[in-house]
DRENPASE-689761 format. One record per residue (C-alpha): residue number from 1; x, y, z. Coordinates in steps of 0.001 Angstrom, whole numbers. Example, Ala and Ser with C-alpha at 12.3 -4.5 7.8 and 13.67 -1.06 7.14 Angstrom:
pos 1 | c1 12300 | c2 -4500 | c3 7800
pos 2 | c1 13670 | c2 -1060 | c3 7140
END
This chain:
pos 1 | c1 125546 | c2 71639 | c3 191025
pos 2 | c1 125516 | c2 67862 | c3 191504
pos 3 | c1 123992 | c2 66195 | c3 188472
pos 4 | c1 121602 | c2 63267 | c3 188848
pos 5 | c1 122851 | c2 60041 | c3 187252
pos 6 | c1 120648 | c2 58867 | c3 184410
pos 7 | c1 118333 | c2 61865 | c3 184572
pos 8 | c1 117509 | c2 63499 | c3 181230
pos 9 | c1 116799 | c2 67215 | c3 181363
pos 10 | c1 114511 | c2 68179 | c3 178473
pos 11 | c1 114926 | c2 71895 | c3 177768
pos 12 | c1 112121 | c2 73714 | c3 175936
pos 13 | c1 112520 | c2 77389 | c3 174965
pos 14 | c1 109015 | c2 78798 | c3 174436
pos 15 | c1 107890 | c2 81815 | c3 172483
pos 16 | c1 104335 | c2 82121 | c3 171148
pos 17 | c1 103714 | c2 78447 | c3 170430
pos 18 | c1 100358 | c2 78006 | c3 172174
pos 19 | c1 99148 | c2 76022 | c3 169171
pos 20 | c1 101850 | c2 73365 | c3 169557
pos 21 | c1 103202 | c2 73407 | c3 173120
pos 22 | c1 100737 | c2 70814 | c3 174517
pos 23 | c1 101733 | c2 68282 | c3 171863
pos 24 | c1 105409 | c2 69060 | c3 172383
pos 25 | c1 105333 | c2 68591 | c3 176169
pos 26 | c1 103174 | c2 65478 | c3 175846
pos 27 | c1 105745 | c2 63941 | c3 173507
pos 28 | c1 108370 | c2 64362 | c3 176223
pos 29 | c1 106128 | c2 63023 | c3 178982
pos 30 | c1 105218 | c2 59920 | c3 176956
pos 31 | c1 108802 | c2 58780 | c3 176484
pos 32 | c1 109593 | c2 55110 | c3 177089
pos 33 | c1 112437 | c2 56461 | c3 179226
pos 34 | c1 110700 | c2 58063 | c3 182204
pos 35 | c1 113607 | c2 59389 | c3 184308
pos 36 | c1 113242 | c2 62946 | c3 183037
pos 37 | c1 112657 | c2 66521 | c3 184052
pos 38 | c1 111217 | c2 69122 | c3 181693
pos 39 | c1 112408 | c2 72707 | c3 181962
pos 40 | c1 110457 | c2 75303 | c3 179996
pos 41 | c1 111747 | c2 78859 | c3 179706
pos 42 | c1 109143 | c2 81285 | c3 178416
pos 43 | c1 110691 | c2 84034 | c3 176323
pos 44 | c1 107997 | c2 86658 | c3 176713
pos 45 | c1 105091 | c2 84845 | c3 175069
pos 46 | c1 101974 | c2 86911 | c3 174389
pos 47 | c1 99679 | c2 84127 | c3 173122
pos 48 | c1 99056 | c2 82330 | c3 176418
pos 49 | c1 101396 | c2 79425 | c3 175734
pos 50 | c1 103088 | c2 79921 | c3 179093
pos 51 | c1 99710 | c2 79563 | c3 180834
pos 52 | c1 99247 | c2 76188 | c3 179149
pos 53 | c1 102611 | c2 75085 | c3 180532
pos 54 | c1 101597 | c2 76123 | c3 184062
pos 55 | c1 98871 | c2 73476 | c3 183982
pos 56 | c1 101531 | c2 70737 | c3 183779
pos 57 | c1 103741 | c2 71982 | c3 186611
pos 58 | c1 101622 | c2 70672 | c3 189494
pos 59 | c1 101229 | c2 67035 | c3 188432
pos 60 | c1 104212 | c2 66405 | c3 186147
pos 61 | c1 108005 | c2 66888 | c3 186309
pos 62 | c1 107664 | c2 70203 | c3 184506
pos 63 | c1 109141 | c2 73504 | c3 185696
pos 64 | c1 108439 | c2 76874 | c3 184087
pos 65 | c1 110784 | c2 79849 | c3 184223
pos 66 | c1 110269 | c2 83367 | c3 182888
pos 67 | c1 112654 | c2 86241 | c3 182283
pos 68 | c1 112293 | c2 89224 | c3 184642
pos 69 | c1 109522 | c2 91434 | c3 183322
pos 70 | c1 108433 | c2 88664 | c3 180924
pos 71 | c1 110571 | c2 90242 | c3 178190
pos 72 | c1 111643 | c2 88567 | c3 174959
pos 73 | c1 115422 | c2 88012 | c3 175116
pos 74 | c1 115944 | c2 85384 | c3 172415
pos 75 | c1 116369 | c2 81638 | c3 172304
pos 76 | c1 120072 | c2 81623 | c3 173214
pos 77 | c1 119490 | c2 83390 | c3 176523
pos 78 | c1 116477 | c2 81188 | c3 177244
pos 79 | c1 118437 | c2 77997 | c3 176609
pos 80 | c1 121372 | c2 79175 | c3 178685
pos 81 | c1 119009 | c2 79829 | c3 181583
pos 82 | c1 117543 | c2 76335 | c3 181176
pos 83 | c1 121031 | c2 74806 | c3 181159
pos 84 | c1 121836 | c2 76457 | c3 184503
pos 85 | c1 118654 | c2 74945 | c3 185995
pos 86 | c1 119158 | c2 71440 | c3 184553
pos 87 | c1 120043 | c2 68664 | c3 186999
pos 88 | c1 120380 | c2 65834 | c3 184489
pos 89 | c1 123390 | c2 63812 | c3 183444
pos 90 | c1 122000 | c2 64137 | c3 179915
pos 91 | c1 120498 | c2 67098 | c3 178067
pos 92 | c1 117864 | c2 67015 | c3 175313
pos 93 | c1 116693 | c2 70231 | c3 173665
pos 94 | c1 113186 | c2 70328 | c3 172236
pos 95 | c1 111886 | c2 73330 | c3 170324
pos 96 | c1 108367 | c2 74248 | c3 171363
pos 97 | c1 106770 | c2 73155 | c3 168085
pos 98 | c1 108709 | c2 69913 | c3 167521
pos 99 | c1 108033 | c2 66346 | c3 168689
pos 100 | c1 110006 | c2 63532 | c3 170316
pos 101 | c1 108959 | c2 60080 | c3 169142
pos 102 | c1 108400 | c2 57709 | c3 172137
pos 103 | c1 111638 | c2 55759 | c3 171597
pos 104 | c1 113943 | c2 58766 | c3 171401
pos 105 | c1 115364 | c2 59070 | c3 174889
pos 106 | c1 115453 | c2 55346 | c3 175707
pos 107 | c1 117463 | c2 54486 | c3 172608
pos 108 | c1 119757 | c2 57504 | c3 172805
pos 109 | c1 120519 | c2 57051 | c3 176517
pos 110 | c1 121368 | c2 53405 | c3 175801
pos 111 | c1 123640 | c2 54485 | c3 172952
pos 112 | c1 125577 | c2 56936 | c3 175117
pos 113 | c1 125943 | c2 54388 | c3 177905
pos 114 | c1 127258 | c2 51797 | c3 175462
pos 115 | c1 129600 | c2 54316 | c3 173823
pos 116 | c1 131335 | c2 56230 | c3 176622
pos 117 | c1 133670 | c2 57955 | c3 174147
pos 118 | c1 130703 | c2 59615 | c3 172412
pos 119 | c1 129315 | c2 62805 | c3 173987
pos 120 | c1 126453 | c2 63561 | c3 171588
pos 121 | c1 124212 | c2 61194 | c3 169639
pos 122 | c1 121679 | c2 62193 | c3 166984
pos 123 | c1 119131 | c2 60206 | c3 165015
pos 124 | c1 116914 | c2 60265 | c3 161962
pos 125 | c1 113622 | c2 62102 | c3 161798
pos 126 | c1 110718 | c2 63317 | c3 159718
pos 127 | c1 109939 | c2 66804 | c3 158526
pos 128 | c1 106252 | c2 67529 | c3 159142
pos 129 | c1 103916 | c2 70373 | c3 158234
pos 130 | c1 101812 | c2 72551 | c3 160533
pos 131 | c1 99244 | c2 69758 | c3 160878
pos 132 | c1 101845 | c2 67136 | c3 161793
pos 133 | c1 101681 | c2 65359 | c3 158426
pos 134 | c1 104951 | c2 63776 | c3 157314
pos 135 | c1 106418 | c2 65649 | c3 154338
pos 136 | c1 109962 | c2 64275 | c3 154035
pos 137 | c1 112561 | c2 62090 | c3 155729
pos 138 | c1 115595 | c2 63534 | c3 157503
pos 139 | c1 118715 | c2 61399 | c3 157089
pos 140 | c1 118688 | c2 57714 | c3 156214
pos 141 | c1 120222 | c2 54515 | c3 157581
pos 142 | c1 123130 | c2 54794 | c3 155123
pos 143 | c1 124260 | c2 58058 | c3 156735
pos 144 | c1 127689 | c2 57904 | c3 158420
pos 145 | c1 129121 | c2 60117 | c3 161139
pos 146 | c1 132761 | c2 60741 | c3 160229
pos 147 | c1 133524 | c2 63183 | c3 163056
pos 148 | c1 134984 | c2 65762 | c3 160696
pos 149 | c1 134317 | c2 69336 | c3 161877
pos 150 | c1 134708 | c2 70496 | c3 158271
pos 151 | c1 131628 | c2 68485 | c3 157311
pos 152 | c1 129530 | c2 69934 | c3 160140
pos 153 | c1 130573 | c2 73485 | c3 159264
pos 154 | c1 129747 | c2 72967 | c3 155602
pos 155 | c1 126516 | c2 70982 | c3 155671
pos 156 | c1 124724 | c2 71409 | c3 159068
pos 157 | c1 123437 | c2 67876 | c3 158490
pos 158 | c1 121762 | c2 67151 | c3 161855
pos 159 | c1 119277 | c2 69102 | c3 163955
pos 160 | c1 121021 | c2 69869 | c3 167219
pos 161 | c1 117871 | c2 70778 | c3 169160
pos 162 | c1 115386 | c2 67999 | c3 168437
pos 163 | c1 117494 | c2 65160 | c3 167034
pos 164 | c1 120177 | c2 64973 | c3 169690
pos 165 | c1 120985 | c2 63849 | c3 173219
pos 166 | c1 124227 | c2 64947 | c3 174846
pos 167 | c1 126085 | c2 64671 | c3 178098
pos 168 | c1 125669 | c2 67691 | c3 180385
pos 169 | c1 129449 | c2 68028 | c3 180654
pos 170 | c1 129597 | c2 69111 | c3 176996
pos 171 | c1 128365 | c2 72578 | c3 177936
pos 172 | c1 131092 | c2 72802 | c3 180566
pos 173 | c1 133557 | c2 72170 | c3 177749
pos 174 | c1 132196 | c2 74364 | c3 174942
pos 175 | c1 130213 | c2 76982 | c3 176869
pos 176 | c1 126629 | c2 78090 | c3 176382
pos 177 | c1 124761 | c2 79348 | c3 173335
pos 178 | c1 126051 | c2 82596 | c3 171824
pos 179 | c1 123725 | c2 85236 | c3 173246
pos 180 | c1 124670 | c2 87763 | c3 170558
pos 181 | c1 122886 | c2 85576 | c3 167974
pos 182 | c1 119111 | c2 85799 | c3 167600
pos 183 | c1 119182 | c2 83274 | c3 164724
pos 184 | c1 121575 | c2 80512 | c3 163717
pos 185 | c1 122658 | c2 79834 | c3 167299
pos 186 | c1 121927 | c2 76135 | c3 166834
pos 187 | c1 124388 | c2 75863 | c3 163936
pos 188 | c1 126996 | c2 77830 | c3 165880
pos 189 | c1 126666 | c2 75370 | c3 168765
pos 190 | c1 126860 | c2 72366 | c3 166401
pos 191 | c1 130114 | c2 73668 | c3 164971
pos 192 | c1 131656 | c2 74413 | c3 168351
pos 193 | c1 130704 | c2 70974 | c3 169660
pos 194 | c1 132080 | c2 69181 | c3 166588
pos 195 | c1 135415 | c2 70914 | c3 167182
pos 196 | c1 135650 | c2 69507 | c3 170724
pos 197 | c1 133740 | c2 66234 | c3 171122
pos 198 | c1 132986 | c2 62931 | c3 169413
pos 199 | c1 129586 | c2 62627 | c3 167750
pos 200 | c1 127549 | c2 59466 | c3 167224
pos 201 | c1 124743 | c2 58558 | c3 164824
pos 202 | c1 121817 | c2 56304 | c3 165765
pos 203 | c1 120018 | c2 55024 | c3 162628
pos 204 | c1 116548 | c2 55267 | c3 164137
pos 205 | c1 113653 | c2 57687 | c3 163551
pos 206 | c1 113342 | c2 59597 | c3 166812
pos 207 | c1 111713 | c2 62973 | c3 166119
pos 208 | c1 109418 | c2 65196 | c3 164063
pos 209 | c1 110788 | c2 68544 | c3 162905
pos 210 | c1 107907 | c2 70917 | c3 162203
pos 211 | c1 108057 | c2 73439 | c3 159360
pos 212 | c1 105338 | c2 76084 | c3 159177
pos 213 | c1 104951 | c2 79707 | c3 158219
pos 214 | c1 105490 | c2 81040 | c3 161746
pos 215 | c1 108612 | c2 79008 | c3 162516
pos 216 | c1 111880 | c2 80806 | c3 163145
pos 217 | c1 113443 | c2 78879 | c3 160278
pos 218 | c1 110849 | c2 80437 | c3 157958
pos 219 | c1 110487 | c2 83982 | c3 159299
pos 220 | c1 114090 | c2 84812 | c3 160210
pos 221 | c1 115893 | c2 83719 | c3 157060
pos 222 | c1 117674 | c2 86982 | c3 156310
pos 223 | c1 118954 | c2 87305 | c3 159867
pos 224 | c1 119902 | c2 83615 | c3 159927
pos 225 | c1 122045 | c2 83847 | c3 156781
pos 226 | c1 123629 | c2 87143 | c3 157792
pos 227 | c1 124515 | c2 85525 | c3 161118
pos 228 | c1 125948 | c2 82564 | c3 159216
pos 229 | c1 128760 | c2 84806 | c3 157994
pos 230 | c1 129464 | c2 85872 | c3 161584
pos 231 | c1 129471 | c2 82241 | c3 162727
pos 232 | c1 131835 | c2 81285 | c3 159910
pos 233 | c1 134259 | c2 84108 | c3 160704
pos 234 | c1 134370 | c2 83067 | c3 164371
pos 235 | c1 134873 | c2 79423 | c3 163443
pos 236 | c1 137828 | c2 80222 | c3 161189
pos 237 | c1 139536 | c2 82132 | c3 164000
pos 238 | c1 138922 | c2 79269 | c3 166436
pos 239 | c1 139747 | c2 76136 | c3 164425
pos 240 | c1 142017 | c2 75132 | c3 161549
pos 241 | c1 139388 | c2 74409 | c3 158890
pos 242 | c1 140359 | c2 73474 | c3 155366
pos 243 | c1 140498 | c2 76424 | c3 152966
pos 244 | c1 138176 | c2 74582 | c3 150576
pos 245 | c1 135589 | c2 74103 | c3 153336
pos 246 | c1 135585 | c2 77796 | c3 154221
pos 247 | c1 135318 | c2 78837 | c3 150583
pos 248 | c1 132422 | c2 76494 | c3 149859
pos 249 | c1 130607 | c2 77437 | c3 153063
pos 250 | c1 130913 | c2 81125 | c3 152231
pos 251 | c1 129559 | c2 80386 | c3 148756
pos 252 | c1 126507 | c2 78646 | c3 150258
pos 253 | c1 125873 | c2 81494 | c3 152687
pos 254 | c1 126040 | c2 84148 | c3 149986
pos 255 | c1 123814 | c2 82146 | c3 147638
pos 256 | c1 121162 | c2 81557 | c3 150313
pos 257 | c1 121233 | c2 85176 | c3 151447
pos 258 | c1 120933 | c2 86286 | c3 147826
pos 259 | c1 117871 | c2 84060 | c3 147405
pos 260 | c1 116215 | c2 85646 | c3 150444
pos 261 | c1 117031 | c2 89210 | c3 149400
pos 262 | c1 115832 | c2 88591 | c3 145839
pos 263 | c1 112524 | c2 87128 | c3 147038
pos 264 | c1 111986 | c2 90127 | c3 149337
pos 265 | c1 112358 | c2 92503 | c3 146348
pos 266 | c1 113811 | c2 95182 | c3 148633
pos 267 | c1 117524 | c2 94896 | c3 147898
pos 268 | c1 118049 | c2 93174 | c3 144591
pos 269 | c1 121340 | c2 94995 | c3 143967
pos 270 | c1 122871 | c2 93308 | c3 147001
pos 271 | c1 121188 | c2 90052 | c3 145988
pos 272 | c1 122772 | c2 90188 | c3 142512
pos 273 | c1 126160 | c2 90990 | c3 144001
pos 274 | c1 125946 | c2 88047 | c3 146363
pos 275 | c1 124818 | c2 85685 | c3 143587
pos 276 | c1 127909 | c2 86667 | c3 141599
pos 277 | c1 130214 | c2 86357 | c3 144615
pos 278 | c1 128817 | c2 82909 | c3 145402
pos 279 | c1 129499 | c2 81802 | c3 141828
pos 280 | c1 133073 | c2 83039 | c3 141989
pos 281 | c1 133662 | c2 81194 | c3 145274
pos 282 | c1 132324 | c2 77861 | c3 143977
pos 283 | c1 132102 | c2 78027 | c3 140152
pos 284 | c1 131614 | c2 74278 | c3 139641
pos 285 | c1 128558 | c2 74150 | c3 141848
pos 286 | c1 127244 | c2 77365 | c3 140297
pos 287 | c1 127515 | c2 75725 | c3 136875
pos 288 | c1 125594 | c2 72670 | c3 138112
pos 289 | c1 122834 | c2 74926 | c3 139403
pos 290 | c1 122665 | c2 76992 | c3 136204
pos 291 | c1 122498 | c2 73851 | c3 134050
pos 292 | c1 119919 | c2 72329 | c3 136430
pos 293 | c1 122116 | c2 69355 | c3 137259
pos 294 | c1 121603 | c2 70326 | c3 140919
pos 295 | c1 118246 | c2 71449 | c3 142265
pos 296 | c1 118152 | c2 74213 | c3 144852
pos 297 | c1 115267 | c2 73969 | c3 147306
END
């Protein structure tokens, strides 16, 4: 496929977000940078969100795709389908409940044009609640991008979907999203990209990241942290990470999974075992947590 110079393809995977999808699409349409196409892939929605998207397709640069049989196949498969349909030189991924601020694409396209050695740029944002009210800031102007894959693997410090803009050629280099993952696929892609390309940081607020009770980040925590171990194992086989990074990342994964299992009250034996294992992997951090020198959210 011949890609269109300067065109930004905004990819939106949709699954049961009728409450938010109008605001999400509108945030893309109201960008200061207008040379865009919006590709929505419905992943078997049952709440009518896909019907709301259809209303945009006639008068706006919005295209809607569905899986055969309107089945739910997962976000990775939906995004990979959107990538194959994208015609843009640049790709922006927007989850169906998040928001682009009006300056996002204009400033990030300018950044990539002025920095041809950078293939992905991300910015600062705000975490918002279900009603769109700002709850916390995401990153600050003092943040630095050091282009160390170890740091990306350990901390997952930027939101690949909503915060970033990347060159389409990146997917030719690293491949698509891992379709075996139904959670954590965004972190897996972050890690794989950091191993191959140069990242850039734009110290500007460019997005709203919505947290609510129905979000994948809230409802799929056990699956997400179990997948994190799979992602880590694959990363270690693929790239020469520092032993300390791998140990600390495994400690974080086991601690977070233990928290989820303990709160569910269904498998507290496994939770206790993982708490202990996490402490053995990173005893200094465990001590800081126990003595309340470090708060765990």
